[in-house]
C-alpha positions as CSV (number, residue, x, y, z in Angstrom):
1,M,-6.2,-18.9,-19.5
2,S,-2.9,-19.5,-20.8
3,D,0.0,-21.4,-19.1
4,L,2.1,-18.3,-18.3
5,P,2.6,-17.2,-14.8
6,R,0.2,-14.5,-13.6
7,A,0.4,-11.0,-12.4
8,C,-2.7,-9.7,-10.7
9,I,-3.6,-5.9,-9.8
10,V,-5.6,-5.8,-6.8
11,L,-7.8,-2.6,-7.1
12,P,-9.7,-1.5,-4.0
13,C,-12.7,0.7,-5.0
14,Y,-15.3,2.8,-3.4
15,N,-17.4,5.1,-5.5
16,E,-15.3,4.7,-8.6
17,A,-18.0,4.0,-11.1
18,E,-16.7,6.9,-13.4
19,N,-13.2,6.0,-13.4
20,I,-13.3,2.2,-14.0
21,P,-14.5,2.3,-17.5
22,I,-11.6,4.7,-18.4
23,L,-9.0,2.7,-16.4
24,M,-9.8,-1.0,-17.6
25,P,-8.8,-0.3,-21.3
26,L,-5.5,1.5,-20.2
27,I,-4.6,-1.5,-18.0
28,F,-5.6,-4.4,-20.3
29,E,-3.8,-2.7,-23.6
30,Q,-0.5,-3.3,-21.4
31,A,-1.1,-7.0,-21.6
32,S,0.6,-7.2,-24.9
33,R,3.6,-5.5,-23.5
34,I,3.9,-8.0,-20.9
35,P,4.4,-11.2,-22.9
36,S,6.1,-13.2,-19.9
37,H,3.0,-13.0,-17.7
38,E,-0.9,-13.2,-17.8
39,L,-2.3,-10.0,-16.5
40,H,-5.5,-10.1,-14.3
41,V,-7.4,-7.3,-12.4
42,L,-9.3,-8.1,-9.2
43,V,-11.6,-5.2,-8.1
44,V,-12.4,-5.3,-4.5
45,D,-15.5,-3.2,-4.2
46,D,-16.7,-2.1,-0.8
47,N,-20.5,-2.0,-1.9
48,S,-20.1,1.2,-3.5
49,P,-23.6,3.2,-3.7
50,D,-22.8,4.8,-7.0
51,G,-22.9,1.0,-8.7
52,T,-19.2,0.5,-9.2
53,A,-19.8,-3.3,-8.9
54,D,-22.3,-3.1,-11.7
55,V,-20.0,-1.3,-14.0
56,V,-17.4,-3.9,-13.4
57,R,-19.8,-6.7,-14.2
58,G,-20.6,-4.9,-17.4
59,L,-17.0,-5.1,-18.5
60,Q,-16.4,-8.5,-17.6
61,S,-17.5,-9.9,-21.0
62,Q,-15.0,-7.7,-22.6
63,Y,-12.0,-8.4,-20.4
64,P,-12.2,-12.2,-19.2
65,N,-9.3,-11.4,-16.9
66,L,-11.3,-8.9,-14.8
67,H,-12.8,-10.3,-11.4
68,L,-14.8,-8.8,-8.8
69,I,-15.3,-9.4,-5.0
70,L,-17.4,-7.5,-2.7
71,G,-17.2,-6.7,0.9
72,E,-18.2,-4.1,3.7
73,K,-16.5,-0.8,3.9
74,Q,-13.8,-1.1,6.6
75,G,-11.0,0.9,5.0
76,L,-8.2,0.4,2.5
77,G,-6.1,-1.7,4.6
78,E,-8.9,-4.2,5.0
79,A,-9.9,-4.2,1.4
80,Y,-6.2,-4.8,0.3
81,K,-6.0,-7.8,2.8
82,R,-9.2,-9.3,1.5
83,G,-8.2,-8.9,-2.1
84,M,-4.6,-10.0,-1.8
85,A,-6.0,-13.3,0.2
86,A,-8.6,-14.0,-2.8
87,A,-6.0,-13.4,-5.5
88,I,-3.5,-15.8,-4.1
89,E,-6.2,-18.4,-3.3
90,K,-7.8,-18.4,-6.8
91,L,-5.0,-17.2,-9.1
92,A,-1.7,-18.0,-7.6
93,P,0.0,-15.0,-9.2
94,E,3.8,-14.6,-9.1
95,F,3.4,-10.9,-8.7
96,L,0.6,-8.8,-7.0
97,F,0.1,-5.1,-7.8
98,E,-1.3,-2.4,-5.5
99,M,-2.9,0.2,-7.6
100,D,-5.5,3.0,-7.1
101,A,-8.7,3.1,-9.2
102,D,-8.7,6.9,-9.5
103,L,-6.4,7.3,-12.5
104,Q,-3.6,8.8,-10.5
105,H,-1.3,5.8,-11.2
106,S,-0.5,5.4,-14.8
107,P,-0.8,1.7,-16.4
108,A,1.9,2.4,-18.9
109,L,4.4,1.5,-16.1
110,L,3.0,-1.9,-15.6
111,P,5.6,-3.5,-17.8
112,V,8.3,-1.9,-16.3
113,F,7.3,-3.1,-12.9
114,V,7.1,-6.6,-14.3
115,A,10.5,-6.5,-15.9
116,L,12.0,-5.3,-12.5
117,G,10.3,-8.2,-10.7
118,E,11.7,-10.6,-13.3
119,G,15.1,-9.1,-12.7
120,G,15.1,-10.3,-9.2
121,F,13.3,-7.2,-7.3
122,D,10.7,-8.5,-4.8
123,L,9.2,-5.0,-4.3
124,V,8.9,-2.3,-7.0
125,I,7.6,1.1,-5.7
126,G,6.2,3.8,-7.7
127,S,7.9,6.8,-6.2
128,R,7.0,10.4,-6.2
129,F,10.1,11.6,-4.4
130,V,13.1,10.1,-6.3
131,V,14.6,12.0,-9.2
132,G,12.1,12.0,-12.0
133,G,9.2,11.7,-9.8
134,S,6.7,14.5,-9.2
135,T,3.5,15.8,-7.6
136,P,2.6,18.7,-9.9
137,H,-0.9,19.1,-8.4
138,F,0.1,19.2,-4.7
139,S,-0.4,22.3,-2.7
140,L,2.7,23.4,-0.8
141,R,0.8,22.4,2.4
142,R,0.0,18.9,1.0
143,R,3.6,18.3,-0.4
144,A,5.3,19.4,2.9
145,M,2.9,17.0,4.9
146,S,3.8,14.3,2.7
147,L,7.3,14.8,2.6
148,F,7.4,15.1,6.5
149,G,5.3,12.0,6.9
150,N,7.7,10.1,4.7
151,F,10.8,11.5,6.6
152,L,9.3,10.2,9.9
153,L,8.7,6.7,8.5
154,R,11.9,6.6,7.0
155,V,13.8,7.4,10.2
156,L,11.6,6.2,12.9
157,G,10.4,3.3,10.9
158,G,14.0,2.2,10.0
159,L,13.7,2.5,6.0
160,P,16.3,5.3,5.4
161,A,17.1,4.1,1.9
162,L,13.5,4.5,0.6
163,R,12.1,7.9,-0.5
164,D,8.3,7.0,-0.8
165,C,6.9,4.9,1.9
166,T,3.4,5.7,1.6
167,S,3.3,5.1,-2.3
168,G,0.0,3.1,-3.4
169,Y,1.5,1.9,-6.7
170,R,3.7,-1.3,-6.0
171,L,4.5,-4.6,-7.3
172,I,5.0,-7.3,-4.8
173,R,6.5,-10.8,-5.2
174,T,3.7,-13.2,-3.8
175,E,6.3,-15.5,-2.4
176,V,7.7,-12.7,-0.1
177,L,4.1,-11.5,0.8
178,Q,3.3,-15.0,2.0
179,R,6.1,-14.8,4.5
180,C,4.6,-11.8,6.1
181,D,2.2,-12.1,9.0
182,L,-0.6,-9.4,8.1
183,T,-2.7,-10.4,11.2
184,P,-0.9,-7.8,13.7
185,L,-1.2,-5.1,11.1
186,A,-4.1,-3.4,13.0
187,T,-4.2,-0.6,10.4
188,K,-7.4,-0.5,8.4
189,G,-7.0,2.7,6.6
190,Y,-4.3,4.2,4.3
191,S,-1.6,3.5,7.0
192,F,-1.7,-0.2,5.8
193,Q,0.5,1.0,2.9
194,S,3.3,1.9,5.4
195,S,2.9,-1.1,7.7
196,L,3.0,-3.6,4.6
197,L,6.1,-1.9,3.5
198,F,7.8,-2.3,6.8
199,E,6.8,-6.0,7.0
200,L,7.9,-6.8,3.5
201,I,11.4,-5.2,4.0
202,R,11.5,-6.9,7.4
203,N,10.9,-10.3,5.6
204,G,13.7,-9.7,3.1
205,A,12.2,-8.1,0.2
206,K,14.6,-6.6,-2.1
207,P,13.1,-3.3,-3.2
208,I,13.7,-0.5,-6.0
209,E,11.9,2.7,-6.7
210,V,10.6,3.8,-9.9
211,P,10.0,7.5,-10.4
212,I,6.2,8.3,-11.2
213,T,4.3,11.6,-11.8
214,F,1.3,11.6,-9.4
215,P,-1.7,13.7,-11.2
216,D,-4.8,15.0,-9.6
217,R,-8.0,13.1,-9.6
218,T,-10.0,13.1,-12.8
219,H,-13.3,12.1,-11.2
220,G,-14.5,11.6,-7.6
221,D,-13.2,12.9,-4.3
222,S,-10.3,11.8,-2.2
223,K,-11.0,9.3,0.4
224,L,-8.5,10.4,2.9
225,S,-10.1,11.5,6.2
226,F,-8.9,13.0,9.5
227,S,-9.1,9.5,11.1
228,D,-6.8,8.3,8.5
229,Q,-4.3,11.0,9.1
230,L,-4.3,10.4,13.1
231,E,-4.0,6.5,12.3
232,F,-1.0,7.4,10.1
233,L,0.7,9.3,13.1
234,L,0.0,6.4,15.5
235,N,1.1,3.7,13.0
236,I,4.5,5.4,12.8
237,A,5.1,4.6,16.5
238,R,3.7,1.2,16.2
239,I,6.1,0.4,13.3
240,R,9.1,1.7,15.2
241,F,8.6,-0.3,18.4
242,R,7.6,-3.5,16.5
243,K,10.7,-6.0,16.7
244,S,13.1,-3.1,16.1
245,Q,16.4,-4.2,17.8
246,E,18.1,-1.0,16.7
247,F,15.7,1.4,18.3
248,I,15.6,-0.7,21.4
249,S,19.4,-0.5,21.6
250,F,19.1,3.3,21.0
251,C,16.6,3.6,23.7
252,A,19.1,1.8,26.1
253,V,21.9,4.0,25.2
254,G,19.8,6.9,25.6
255,L,18.7,5.8,29.0
256,S,22.5,5.4,30.0
257,G,23.0,8.9,28.5
258,V,20.2,10.2,31.0
259,L,21.9,8.6,33.9
260,V,25.3,10.0,32.9
261,N,23.7,13.4,32.3
262,L,21.7,13.7,35.4
263,G,24.3,12.0,37.6
264,F,27.0,14.6,36.7
265,F,24.6,17.4,36.9
266,V,23.7,16.3,40.5
267,L,27.3,15.7,41.4
268,F,28.3,19.3,40.2
269,T,25.4,21.3,41.7
270,R,24.9,19.1,44.9
271,A,28.4,18.1,45.7
272,L,30.8,20.5,44.1
273,G,28.6,23.8,44.4
274,F,28.2,24.3,40.7
275,S,25.3,26.6,39.6
276,A,22.7,24.8,37.4
277,H,23.7,27.1,34.3
278,A,27.3,26.0,34.7
279,A,26.7,22.4,35.5
280,S,24.2,21.6,32.7
281,P,26.6,22.0,29.8
282,I,29.3,20.1,31.5
283,A,26.7,17.2,32.0
284,I,25.3,17.4,28.4
285,E,29.0,17.0,27.0
286,L,29.9,14.0,29.1
287,S,26.7,12.3,28.1
288,I,27.4,13.1,24.4
289,I,30.9,11.2,24.6
290,S,29.2,8.3,26.4
291,N,26.4,8.1,23.8
292,F,28.7,8.1,20.9
293,I,30.9,5.4,22.3
294,L,27.8,3.1,23.1
295,N,26.0,3.9,19.6
296,N,29.0,3.2,17.6
297,A,29.6,-0.1,19.3
298,F,26.2,-1.4,19.6
299,T,23.4,0.6,18.1
300,F,24.6,1.0,14.6
301,R,27.3,-1.6,14.5
302,T,25.5,-3.5,11.6
303,R,25.4,-0.7,9.3
304,A,27.6,-0.3,6.3
305,V,29.2,3.0,7.2
306,T,32.2,4.2,5.2
307,T,33.0,7.4,7.1
308,S,36.0,7.3,9.5
309,L,35.5,7.1,13.4
310,R,36.9,10.4,13.7
311,R,34.4,12.0,11.2
312,R,31.7,10.2,12.8
313,F,32.5,11.5,16.2
314,V,32.7,15.0,14.8
315,Q,29.3,14.5,13.1
316,F,27.7,13.0,16.3
317,H,29.0,15.8,18.2
318,L,27.7,18.6,15.9
319,V,24.2,17.0,15.9
320,S,24.5,16.3,19.6
321,G,25.6,19.9,20.2
322,L,22.5,21.0,18.5
323,A,20.4,18.8,20.7
324,G,22.4,20.0,23.7
325,V,21.6,23.6,22.8
326,I,17.9,22.7,22.6
327,N,18.3,20.8,26.0
328,F,20.0,23.8,27.6
329,V,17.4,26.1,26.4
330,T,14.8,24.0,27.3
331,M,16.1,23.8,31.0
332,L,16.5,27.6,31.1
333,V,12.9,28.3,29.8
334,L,11.4,26.0,32.4
335,L,13.7,27.4,35.3
336,R,12.2,30.8,34.3
337,F,8.8,29.4,34.8
338,G,9.8,28.1,38.4
339,V,10.1,24.5,37.3
340,W,12.5,22.3,39.5
341,D,15.8,22.3,37.8
342,I,16.1,18.5,37.6
343,F,12.8,18.3,36.0
344,G,13.9,21.1,33.6
345,Q,17.1,19.2,32.7
346,L,14.9,15.9,32.3
347,A,12.7,17.5,29.8
348,G,15.6,19.0,27.7
349,I,17.1,15.4,27.6
350,V,13.9,14.0,26.2
351,L,13.7,16.4,23.4
352,G,17.5,16.5,22.8
353,T,17.3,12.4,22.5
354,F,14.7,12.5,19.8
355,I,16.8,15.0,17.6
356,N,19.8,13.2,18.2
357,Y,18.4,9.9,16.8
358,V,16.8,11.3,13.9
359,L,19.7,13.4,12.6
360,N,22.4,10.7,13.4
361,S,20.5,8.0,11.9
362,L,20.3,9.9,8.6
363,W,23.6,11.5,8.8
364,T,26.4,10.1,10.9
365,W,25.7,6.3,10.6
366,R,24.2,6.8,7.2
367,D,23.7,2.9,5.7
368,V,25.3,3.0,2.3
369,E,24.3,-0.6,1.8
370,S,21.0,0.0,0.1
371,V,19.4,-0.4,-3.3
372,Q,20.1,2.6,-5.5
373,P,16.7,3.9,-6.3
374,F,17.5,5.7,-9.4
375,A,19.3,2.7,-11.5
376,V,15.9,1.9,-13.0
377,E,16.8,1.9,-16.7
378,K,19.8,-0.4,-16.1
379,A,17.8,-2.7,-13.8
380,V,15.0,-2.9,-16.6
381,T,17.5,-3.6,-19.3
382,E,19.2,-6.3,-17.3
383,A,15.9,-7.9,-16.4
384,Q,14.6,-8.1,-20.1
385,A,17.9,-9.4,-21.2
386,R,17.8,-12.2,-18.6
387,K,16.3,-15.6,-19.8
388,R,14.5,-17.2,-17.2
389,A,13.3,-20.7,-17.0
390,R,9.5,-20.6,-16.6
391,R,8.5,-22.2,-13.2
392,P,5.5,-24.4,-13.1
393,R,2.6,-22.9,-11.1
394,A,0.1,-24.7,-9.0
395,D,-3.4,-25.2,-10.6
396,S,-5.9,-22.7,-9.5
397,R,-9.4,-22.1,-9.7
398,P,-10.9,-19.1,-11.5
399,L,-12.3,-16.5,-9.5
400,P,-16.1,-15.9,-9.6
401,R,-17.1,-13.2,-11.9
402,G,-19.1,-11.3,-9.5
403,G,-22.4,-11.6,-11.2
404,S,-23.8,-13.0,-7.8
405,G,-22.1,-10.4,-5.7
406,S,-19.7,-12.6,-4.1
407,H,-18.0,-11.8,-0.8
408,H,-14.6,-12.9,0.1
409,D,-13.1,-12.4,3.6
410,A,-9.3,-12.5,4.0
């Protein structure tokens, strides 16, 4: 092994015996295009019944920097955690890659990712949803589900600047990863990708997105199951609630809006003799004004917003007006079913509050202080032009070659 800093691809595998012999030459031929780093691949095989581990062992004499660890099948997230821990312990790489073994991630982009890492980015994301990225083989249903899932993660997860929060092709600066606590990331399946992304950003990672084309699988079947999809939905809520001051503040403002709304509704209907049909829109309008004042002063105060206060008020009013219409219609529908009017109003408030947050977070208080995801060529050029002093790395022991079927736990 050379004295160059290392970059290691962590490659989780399950039944990828057909793909590994195709993928390894494609990966290692990129090593000559990455003169700044020594490229390694760590295959994390979950005891695949198709003999994936044996295929890897057969290639190790040809590729000395190809490593193998074995473990029980516990999901993609557990495989990544185990593989990352082993790579850091044995190889001490400057950069870690996440990559799929199914040939859907092009190894030709590895030099671009490393160049961006050298240029100061801590997290390089292969993005299907920025300009230049594509998913040509996605069905309309799958594309809609993927876009909607990413939309929920961006808004509810507090990552509005990123377009692809579920990409499995990423470079991560090891130093930033080591600041993250992966222990509470309970996701074992594909939701690990979004959980890790949130944790990296929360710990100060500087991200950039690189457009990629996401082709269909050449061999094998997709591992995405119904339980993975269910875990993904549950994980969105987990991400949103975990140490999110903005969302906590938003909920507090929303609660105050509920009190304002219901308070005036009761005042107008019980004390002033208004009908529920007349009192509801007035109470909604007063709660809109109250919520704008508090959200602008507290919830979104740290966002770098360039629009004027008047424009934000108009935007907030438009969004809240839409939410208010939904609030009002919800109450009317429930009234027709004989539901108690206050309960109907409360149900409309809950639905309206959710719509308020999603649209206002993306539009009214849109944060412009974010990495420009499309400036990849400029970033690569600057990174390649920069002469960085090589930092000494700690001595490290070579990984076992996998001949004995070694098993590492994170």
